[in-house]
KOLVO-961655 format. One record per residue (C-alpha): x negated, y, z negated. Coordinates in steps of 0.2 Angstrom, whole numbers, plus 5000, padded with zeros to 4 digits. Each point is the difference from the previous one (the first is absolute). Layout:
XYZ/...
END
This chain:
486548444743/500049884985/501549904996/501650025009/501650044991/501749925002/501550125000/501249924987/501650064993/499650185005/498250004993/498349965007/499349854991/498349915000/500049815000/499149914986/498349935002/498949985015/500850005017/499749955017/498550095008/500550115015/498750015013/499750135014/500149895016/498750115009/498650014987/500449864988/499950124985/501249984986/501550135000/500849954984/501149864992/501849965000/501049904987/501849994994/499649894985/501150054985/501450085010/501849974995/500749945017/501749964993/500050174993/499650085017/501549915008/501250054986/499450185001/500350015019/501749924998/500450124985/499350165006/499550005019/501549915006/501450104993/499150165005/499849945018/501849935001/500750174995/499350085016/500849995017/499149935015/499750175006/499350064983/498849855001/499650035018/499550184995/499049934986/499049895012/499850155012/499350114985/498849864996/499449985018/499650195001/499149994983/498949855005/499650085017/499250144990/498949884991/499449895014/498250064999/499949924983/500649845006/498949995016/498550034989/500349854989/500749895014/498249995008/499549894985/501249875006/499149995016/501250105010/499550115014/500950165003/501249925012/500349864988/500450124986/501250095012/501049845002/500049974981/500350184994/500850105013/501049845005/500649984982/500550184999/500949995017/501149874993/500650114987/500450145013/500949875010/501149934986/500350184994/500750045017/501049845003/500850024983/500750175003/500549965018/500749824998/500649984983/501450094990/499750134987/500749874987/499249894988/500749845009/500249955018/501649945009/499549865012/500949965016/501850025003/501549954990/500849835003/501949995001/500449844990/501950014997/501350015013/500750174996/498350074996/500450034981/498549894995/498350035009/498249964997/498450105002/498249994995/498950124989/498250004996/499450064982/498350014993/499449854990/499750044982/498349934999/498250035005/499149995017/498349914996/498750025014/498549895000/499050065014/498449955010/498350085000/500050055018/501250154999/499950074982/501050165005/501149955014/500549834991/500750104986/500850155009/500949895013/500849904987/500550124987/500750125013/501349875003/500449954982/500150194994/501250045014/501049854994/500050064982/498849884992/498550034990/498349925004/498649924992/498549995011/498649874998/498650035014/498749875003/498650034987/498650025013/500650165007/501150064986/499050154996/500750095016/501849954995/499750074982/499450175008/501550015010/501249964986/499150134989/500450135012/501849945002/500350014981/499150174999/501350075013/501449974988/501149965015/500649834995/501249974986/499349934984/499849815000/500249985019/498249955003/498749904990/498349935005/499049854995/498249995004/499449824997/501049844997/501950005000/499949904984/501749934995/501050135010/500949875010/500549904985/501250144996/500950045016/501949995001/501349985014/500050195002/498250015004/499149995017/498249935002/499050045016/498449925004/498750035014/498549895001/499549825003/501449875004/499249894986/500150134986/501850055006/500749834999/499349984982/500950164995/501649975009/500249834991/499650074982/501349954987/500950164997/500250045019/500749835003/501250004985/500650185002/500249995019/498950155001/499850085017/498249975006/499450075016/498349935007/499050085014/498549885003/498550015011/500449915016/499249945016/500750145011/499749985019/499850115015/500549945018/499350065016/501249985015/499449895015/500150145012/498950114989/498349985009/498550114996/500450135012/501750034992/500450134987/500849874989/498449904999/499050154995/501450044987/499949824993/498150004998/500150174991/501449954988/499249834996/498350084997/500850134989/501049874990/498449904997/499050164993/501350114992/499949984981/498649875004/501449895005/500850004983/501850035006/501449884997/500650045018/498349985008/499849905016/499349834996/500549905015/499750085018/501049905012/499550035018/500349925017/498749865003/499450085016/499650164991/499249924984/498250045005/500550185005/500850034984/498649934989/498750115010/501150164999/500349984981/498249964997/499450155009/501250114990/499549934984/498250045003/500450185000/500849994982/498650064988/500149914983/499450094984/500450144988/501650095004/499250164995/498749995014/500450085016/500449885014/500449854988/501749935006/500149854989/499749994981/499749854988/501349884993/500850054984/498849894990/498649875000/501349874995/501050045015/498449985011/499749834992/501849955003/500050055019/498449915003/500749844993/501650025011/498950035015/499149834996/501749925000/500450085017/498449945007/500649824999/501050035016/499450175006/498350075005/499450174997/499850105016/499650174993/499250054984/498849924987/500450014981/498249964996/499250135010/500750185003/499650184997/500850124988/499850195002/499850114984/500149864987/499249844993/500849855008/499549904985/500850114987/501650055010/501449895005/499550005019/500549875013/499950025019/501449985012/500249825006/500949935015/500449825002/500649895014/501149844998/499949895015/501549894995/501250104990/501449885002/499149864991/499050094987/500950074985/498750124993/500350155010/501849994996/499849964981/498450084994/499950194998/498350094998/500650174992/498750105009/499450065017/500349835007/501149945015/500249855011/500349995019/501049865007/500749975017/501749955008/500549945017/501950045000/501250114991/500749854990/498249974994/499850184995/501649994990/499549844992/498350074995/500950164993/501149894989/498649884994/499550134987/501649944991/500650184996/499250175003/500250184995/499850065018/499649945018/499650115014/500249985019/499050105013/500849985017/500750105014/501349865004/501650034990/500649825004/498449934992/500350114985/501849954998/499549815001/498750034987/501150104988/501549895001/498949844999/498950054986/501050134990/500649864988/498350004993/499650184999/500650154989/499650125014/499549995018/499250155010/500050005019/498750125007/499850065018/499250155009/501750094998/500150004981/498249984995/499650194997/501450004987/499949834993/499749994981/498949855002/500049814996/499550024982/501050144995/501749964991/501250155001/501250054986/501450005012/499849815004/499949844991/498349954994/499949824995/500149835008/500649824998/499149854994/498150034997/500350185000/501149994984/501850005006/500250174993/500550175007/499450184995/500450175006/501249985015/500750174999/501650024990/500249815000/498549994988/500850094986/501449874999/498749874993/500050114984/501950014999/501549884997/501349995014/501649974992/501749965008/501450104993/501949965003/501650104996/501350125006/499350135013/500350144988/499049924987/498649955012/500050195006/499850064982/498549884997/499150035017/500450185002/500449965018/501850005006/500749835004/501549975012/501649984991/499450104985/501150134992/499950175009/500250174992/500750155009/499850184996/500850165006/498250075003/499349945017/498449894996/499050115012/500350144988/499149914986/498250004995/499049844999/500249994981/501950025000/500449865013/500649834992/499749835008/501749955007/500750185002/501049995016/500750135012/501649945010/500150115016/501450065010/500249905017/499950035018/500649925016/498849945013/500550065018/499449975017/499350175001/498949964985/499349855009/499750105016/499250144991/498849894990/499549915016/499650175008/499050064986/499049844996/499949935017/500649834994/501249945014/500049824995/501549925010/501049954984/500250194997/500350065017/500549875013/501749914996/499849905016/498549914993/500749944984/500749835006/499049864992/499350124987/500450004981/501050165002/501850025005/499950185005/498750155000/499150014983/499350154991/498150004999/499449944983/498950154998/501450115004/501049924985/498550034989/499950185006/501950024998/499849934982/498750134996/501250145006/501249934988/498949994984/498850145002/500350164991/499350145011/499650134987/498350034994/499749904984/499049874990/499849895015/498450055009/499949885015/500549845008/498649884995/500449855011/501049855003/499649834992/501449895006/501350005013/501349875006/501550025012/501249874994/501650035010/500350095017/500850174999/501250035015/500850165006/501450054989/499249924984/500050114984/498449994989/499650064983/498549994989/499649944982/498350084995/499349934985/498450044990/499149845001/498350034992/498950154994/498150015000/499150164993/498550065009/498450064993/499950184997/498850095012/499450174998/500950135010/501449875004/501850014994/500249864987/501049865009/500549825002/500649885013/501849954999/500749845009/501850015006/501149865005/501050055015/501549895002/501050055016/501749925001/501550005012/501850024999/500249824994/498850034986/498749885007/498250065001/499450045017/498250064996/498949994985/498450114998/498850054986/499450185003/498750104989/500050184996/498850114991/500950084985/499350144989/499849974982/500550134987/498550114994/499549964982/
END
């Protein structure tokens, strides 16, 4: 490898002049150079807005989700290439699995969630309608539409693959193109992955660009429609966040900074307990995985005072078994840091920590390395420190050594444990190892305000726990204060960071037309053809069937009670009604719903394939013996499903079931779902 190339406006471009030397973290050999000098950064933004944005916005959520799935499958076939180069960053096979497979896994998760939880539309209808006027002729709602800008991702060196994939999975699903700027020191791995992505031809033109080197004046040209995300040091993040264009244009800026995460051992978790063993294993793993170069790594080990010596001894014994060296050598479980500069920085931070802490395990001046030259590679051994007085010394709560370094500190009470957890002034994650759920509750409720995520582990869940340091795409990744105050992933919630949530107001018929979701009070259309005789494509939102009526009898109530086994007093025992909310025996709510189905279901074989479920159901008014009910069945919403081989083309139709009595008042409301066949092309 010589000089890395940047992917700019649909072309691989080499930067001008000499670049930053890229060094193999294991051997110290030069891999190549990276530079972005001479790039037209403003042109990159314009190209993404002009080309990539419109192409993505034309796609529905489901189409974008299928795009992510196709990309995930493609990259899975290329993993061997990525693993081979990943070792140069100092990553062991296990470290690479987190970075590479973890990143691809994010694509799979968002591909699945996008199809299951989002409509097959280019926009999203958020929440429920708000009735603003007295008579319901003027309502409000919210929709989310894609921003018409660019997602700019400035990523850290520790996860050159996951850092990119976990972010653009979300912005692509939202309909926004991306410009990725990985940390230069490990950008060679990101470049390889992007080369494969572009070779796949899966992404629309202009949806992804890559900068290997400095971001130049890129942030000088951002607008109110752009989103900037940053992962790295809090100091650098603050500088970027306060840059002129970001401030003047109120650009959305998401920061995920390194933080002093903690793990807490419960007071009952003595050395003979499973929780103690799990705690030691997890803390030791977080010190050594990626050589401690994780934004979620455990930096503060908070333990009961009476167990401090036991904890230090147990962690030290486990760290002794972790062999440091060349990841390619059998038996090596921890590789080097990403660079010699990083080694220098970590050593300096350890010196700061030693102002109030003592090293109880490890020696950064004397250690062995297997299969490599420790003077040429970026090696540093595991270091365990102990702070005797953590309540009056700031260093362990303010200084982060971004490597295999962690500090033990003690507490005497639950309140002290909570206080220590919060002294980090904002963390990405805190974990609690305890079999006492009351202790867990106190810690979580007491310390959650300073944490983006809290994980509680005991013997019952440990086997399936994803681990302290593993952010999951389903949940929020971020944290307050020092951790940056940002939020990434978070399931479907995450895509809304790349969309504009807009309130819309108008007549229900107008709002129905805009949202493609029937709103109460909107115009209803009747047809001589029963809606269950129509294919998915023929149904219109607002199309309504008004059924014939039936009278509820005592026999209905008795028969339903016999069939269902529901003999609740209000249905069966008139002598028990005194003091209740009912004036006489009342029909079962589920009988009313069943009777409603009997009124609106067309029994003949047709396009309706199956009942798919029930979303909402409310029983609003008692139905007494002798009441007469009818149904207004309205096509509320339609979602086309992905065509699968061997399966009838189909979609999901949501129907509003409005059951009313002889007075015209609604007695029950429900939303039912049916699978409806689509016409074959």
